[in-house]
Phi, psi and omega in degrees: 000139185283159178302322180292322177294319175298325178290317176303317181296319181293318176301312182304307180305317183294309184300315181292325175297329181274009178076023176258178178239142180233136176239131179266129181286132178247132183283127176224179179289350177260358179275130181287141174297142181090355181295133182299164187294317189233145165247128183243134172249121180212119175046052173084002180241152176234140177205157178260151176230125170262124177264137180216143175271157181308133181097343174258150181226160178299145179280172179302319180289330175289322177297318180297318176299319179303317177294318179301314181298313182297323174304330179259015178060034179259127180283133172216143180227158173256127177246123176265345180202167178295324180300332174295326177284314185296318182268350182076023182282000000 
């Protein structure tokens, strides 16, 4: 399992323990490039999470998607650790 996959799993376990839902994006011919890795539903909110390990950063296309989401008032975050999700950093 890759480090990013391990991070995704830890986020999934944490959110589900808190009674939230986590959906993993699957790449298909209908998936837009740059779409974040996870969609999370938690206490009436929905937001996207792009997982990265330390030293990796969002690509230009991922940054562009982040701006598109922000323009539509959709929350998305980059998580480098579970603590980023827990503390909201």
